[in-house]
Phi, psi and omega in degrees: 000318182295320179295318180296318178293318181298316180294313180299317178300314184290333184262348184288139175264357183260117184300318180299315178298313180303314180297319179291318177300321178297315179298312182291331174297314177301314181295319180294322175298319178297319179299318178296319178299318179298317179296315178299317179298318179295318179299316176301309182301328182270004176082015180269177179252106182290348178275348178292132179250110180289162176303321178296319178294323178296320177299315181296321179298314179294320179300314179298318180295319177298318180297319180292329182273351181297125181265127177228163178297148184307325182295339182255000184301313183293322176297314181299318178299317179293321177294322175302316179294321179298315178298314181295318181291327177297314178293315181299316179299315179297321180295319178293322176297320179295318178298323177297316178298317178300317183300328181284345182256355179284134182275329182287118183301323180296313179296317180301317180295316180301312182293316181295323180298315182289322179296317182295331179287329187254344190300318179293321178295319179296320175300316180296316180301313183294315179298315181296316183294325175300312181292324179296316178299312179303314182297314182292321179294317179297319178298316179296316181298317178298318179298317180293321179294321179296318179298323182277355178084011179266152178289145180274000000 
């Protein structure tokens, strides 16, 4: 997520998007710090990369390497973020479900504390990326219609 936000921020020509991507990049880094801290507190190894995490890492790299025509680059970056945020949102919801089923009160508190800190931000990230994709696609469509001489 952090790589996707950094790339989208750096390539965006839209100041509002850049500013929001910068904000969400900071928040996403904080979310990662919270997870690492929770793993430490629970006695785990935060350097361990699970098979699922490896898949997500590769998926993000494939999305970053996908070549598209320059006119569609910003849309593609926003779509990459939408896909990543959809998965991220689902993962945080799953962590919340897990926390309610954990019997150890200390573990339950650690998990609930981090979920409660990020859940509103994750909702915001997902909502924003959906709207950003819609906005960018509509802008592109209007531009293409104008080029072809058709009414928007």
